[in-house]
N, C-alpha and C positions, 0 to 999 in steps of 0.2 A: 663434449657437452659443456655449454656455457652455463656456469653457475651464477647465482645472484648473491650479492652481499648487500644487505639492507641495514640501514642505521637511521635512527630518528634523532632529530635535533629540534630545538625550539628557540623561538625568540619572542619575548612578550613585551607588549606595550601596555596591555591590560589583559586580565585573566581570560575574558570571554573572546578575545580576538587573538589569542596565542595560536601560532601556526606550527605544525609539525611537518617535517620533510622526510620522505622516504626516497633513498637514493639507490638506484639499480646500477651496479658496476659489473660490466661483462669482463670475465677474466680473459686475458690475452691468450690466443691460441698459438701454439708452437708451429712455425713454418716447416712443413715437411721438405720443401725444396731446399731451404737453407741448411737444414741438418744433413741432407743427402750430399749436397755439394761439399760441405765441410768434411764429411767422412771420406769423400773421394780425394780431395786435395790435401787434406791434412793441415794446410796452412792457408791463411787469408791475408791479402794485402791490406795495408792500413787504409788505403782509399776505399776499398770494398767495405771495410768495417765502418767507416764513416757513412757510406751510402746506406748500409743496412740500418744504422742508428737513426738516420734522418727518415728513412722509409718507415721504420717502426713507430716513430713519433707521429708521422702523418696519418698512419692507419690505427693509431691508438683509439680504442672505443671511448666515446664520450659517455659520461654518466647520465642516466635518465632520471629526472627528479619529478616526483608528484608531491602535492601538498594536501594537507587535511587540517581542519580546525582541531586544536588540541582537545577541546571538550569532546569531540566525536572520537578522537584517537583513544582517549581514556574510556569512553563509553564502550567502544568495540572491544577494548582489551578486557573490560569487565565481563562482557557478554561471552568472549572467547574463553575466559577462565571459568565462567559458570558452566559452559557447555562441557568442559573437560574436568570439572571438579570431582566427579565420581568415576572418571574413566581410569581403568587399571593401567592403561598405557602411560598416562601422564600423572599418576598419583605420586604422593610424596615418597613412597617406597620404591617407585620405579627408578630405572637408571637415567631417565631423562632429566637433564639439568635445566636450571632456570634460563641459562643462555640459549639452549636449544628450543625451549618453549618460546622465548622472545623472538628468536629467529623465525620459527614457524609462524608465529602471529604476524610478524612483519611481511613475510612472503604472502600470506593469505590476505592481509589488509591491502597490500600492493595490488593483488589480483582483483579484489572486489571493487576497489576504486576505479581501476581501468575498465572493469565490466560495466558499471553503471555510467561511466563517462561515455563509453561507446554506445550505450543504449540511447543516449540523448543526442547522438549524431557527432560526438567527439568535440562539441563546443567546450566542454570543460577542460580539454587538454590545451586549449588556447587561452592562456592567462587564467585558466581554471574558473571560468564564469559559467554558472549553471544555466542550462537552457533546455526546455523540452522535458523537464522532469515533473512527475506527478506531485502536486502539493499534498501536504499532510494536514490533518485537522489538529487543532490546538490541544495541548495536554488537558486544558480545562474541560474540553468536550468528553474526554474519557472519564474524568472525575464525575461529571454529571451523569453519564451513562451508568457508571458503577454505582452511584447513589441510588438510581431509580430501578436498576435491573440486577444489581449484584446479589441481592438477597435470594433471588429465585434459584441461582446455582448453588449457593452455599446451603440452602435449606433442602434442595432436592437430592443432592448427591455429595458425599464426602470427597469424591474424586474430582469434582468440578472446581474450576478456578473462578472465584468471584470477581476477579479483576477483568474478566472477559478475554476475547480473542480478536486480534486484528487479522483480517482475511487478505488484505492487500497492502503489504508494507515492504520494508527493506531493512537490512541491518542498520542503515543510517537514520531512517526516520521512524523506526518502530518506537512505540511508547509503552507497550505492554509486554510483559515477559513471554507471553504466548502469542506468536505471530507467524504468518505465512508470507512468503515473498513471490517473486516472479519465476522462480526456477524450482523444478522438482528436487526432492531430497533422496539420497544424499548428494550434496553439492557444495560449492564454495560457501554459499549463504548458510548452509547447515552448520558450519564451524562456528557461526555466531548465534546459533539458537533457532534459525528458521526451521519450521516443520514441513517445508516443501512449498508447493503452490496450491492455491485454493481448489484448482480442478484436479490435482493429483497429490493428495495429502500423503504423508509418510505412513499413516494408518487410516484405515477406512472408518474407524470409529471416532476420528478426531472431531467430526461435526455432529455426532449423535449424543454428545453429552449435554445435559441441561445447562443453560447459561445464556449469555448474550454474546453476539458476534457483530463486530463493526466492519462494514464493507465500504471502502472508498476506492473503487477500481479505477484504473486508467480510463480517461474519458474517450475510449475507443469504442465505436459502435459494436464491433464484433465481440469484444471482451464483455461489454455490458449486456449484450444479448445472452451470452453463455452464462454470465453470472446470475441474471434474472431467472433463467430456466432452472439453474441448480438450486437457487434459494427456494423456489417454489417446490421443487422436489424434496428438499430437506424439511420444509415445513410440513409437508404431507407425512413424511416419515416420523417426525416428532409427534404429530397429531395421532397417528396410529399407535405409537408407543405410549402415548399419554404423558410425555415429558414436556417440561416447560422450557421453551427456547424463544429468544427474541433476536431478530436480525434487524440491524439499523443500517440502512443503505443511504450513502451520500452520492448523489449523481446530479447532473445538470437538469434544470427544469425544462420541460418541453411544453410550452404554453398551449399550443393548439390541441394537444392531446387532452389537456385538462379541460379545455372548452368542449371538446367532443364528449368526454366522460360526463361533464355536467349536463350536456344536452341529452345524453343517453339516460341519465338519472331522472331528469325532468320528464322526458318522454315516458319512461317507465312509470313514474308517479301518475302522469296523466292517463296512461293506459289502465293503471290500477283502479283509478276513480271510475272510469268508464266501465271497467269490468264489474265493479261492485254494483253499479246501476243496472247493468244488463243482467246480472245474476238475480236481482230482485224481480225483474220482469220475466226473464227466461232462464229459470234454474236448470231446465233440461238441456240447455246448450252450453253449459260451463266447459265441457271438455273441448268443444270446438274453439271457444275463445282462447283457451290455454294454448292450443296449437297455433292459432293466428299470432298470439303474442310472441311465441318463440320464433316464428318465421320473421316477424317484423324486427326483432332484436338481431337476428342473423343478417338481415338486410342492412341494418344500421352499421353493424360492424364492417360489412363489405364497403359501404360508402366511406367510412372513416379511413379505411386503408388507402383509398384512392386520393386522399388529401396529402399523403406523403410525397413531397416534391422531388426528392433526390434519394439515391441509394443510401448515402450516409445518414440522412435525416430519417429515412424510413427505418433503418436499423436501430438508431437511437430511440426513436419513438416507440418501436416495438417493445423494447425492454422496459421502457418507462411505463407504457400502458399496461404491460403484463403485471407490474408490481402494484400499481395503484388500484387496479380493479380486482386484485387477488382478495378472496374472502378473508385472508389472514391479515390484511392491511388494517392497522389500528390507528395510525396517525400519519398525516402527510403535512409536513411543515415546509413552507417556502421562504428562503432567505433572500431578501432583495439585494440587487447589486450594490456594491460600495458600502453596504452595511454589515458585511461579514468578510472574513478572510481566512487565509490558510498559512501554513508554514512552508517556506520555500522548499522546492524539491531538491535543489542543490545546497541545502543548508549546511552540509558538512564541508563546503568549499567557499561559501560566501561570507562576507563580513556582516551582512544583515540576515535576519531570520524570517521576518513576516512579510506577507504581501496581501494586498487588497483584491478581492474578487470583483471583476467587472461584469459578471453575469449572475443570474439567479441560480440558486442551488436548492435542490429538494432533499429533505431528510425524510425518508420513508421508514416507518417503524412497522414491522410485521412480527406477529407473535403466534405461537402455536396454540395458546390457550386464551380464554376470554379475559382472565385477570392478568393483563400483560404488564401492569405497573405494580411494583412491589416495594419501591424505595421511599416514596413520599409519605408524609404523615397521613394525609387524607387521600392519597393517590389522585390528586387533582391534575387533570390533563392540562389545564391552563397554566398551572404552576410549572409543570414539566416543560411546556413550550417556552415559557418566559426564561427559565434557567438555561435552556439549550440555546436560545438566541443570544443570551449574554455570554455564554461560553464560546459561541462562534463569532462574536463581535471582533472586527478587525483591530489588530494591534499595530498596524503598519505606521499610522500617523504618530502614535506615541513613541515608537522606536526611532523614527526619524527625528522627532523633537529632542529625544535624549541624546542622540548622536551629535546634533547641532550644539547642544549645551556643553558636551565634552570637548568639542573643537574650540 
């Protein structure tokens, strides 16, 4: 069995760019052929000894090194310690030493870095440049959401967490103590506090607590479709239980779906006006008009589905449409391209942290109760939208300017 020896080292030019290295060293295996021949002959010629030495040097395993920003190294160590702070296995009275704990942490950190590097196609293993990783929302966004929705959880249940829940995160980019990642629990991510994945939580009651939930799923049509369906189901469950829950979904904007929904709403308003006029003239035929209105609405939905041009677009449009027409949808905010941004998905490996979004993003707020805003002084929806736009504002240009000044 090849064992691993992991050690961390650091070199700092500035505190936020400090790099930690994890080095995997494979222990040398004993050659069964060499030992058997030595046992048979008893003696070995000097020339053979030299050959064996050169051969062992040629086949000496090279150490495998991965790197991670020091800030994330310490962040994950804190999360690891918090996970096992109340564990009897790793308590202060247990026989486990600090050195053993550090070794266990290094082994798990090594594994989780390789896992998320492989998810992005392995680009991060080549000079450790992130690529294909899901961007995270700014910390200020969570502060804004906690301000507006945090009180509903603290006032509804003592067991709820007013800081909210991240439903699609990772040990690297999580901003809240309570988060879910891409893998079911128990798993490697669970050692750093993950409660499993959104579709397979560690406990069935994880999403039944009053409170607010932030969802920034991978922009994959299949994942978004499953996410939208599950959010709608959870909202119905909260409504039936009478609990106060808010789901804040961050997904790409699908423009033609918005146009179709607006057309549907306009058509429904026009039909409602005609319906009122007809009711005044023909009260006895009101039931027939209701049936016709329902049939026309179904036909419109069928025509909208035909506008989807590709399989991917159709899947993305389906989840988007399902959320914005949901009766629990309270607010739909569109962030224009190049006016908002995210945190880099490979932030734990990159020298820069922020990136600017080149596409429109929709922030959809869905609540189980009518009074969905609890944090503002006047519960003013315009104030909420203004603060959320400011929290989403791109920080990329400012970061680049600061790096130029440092150089």
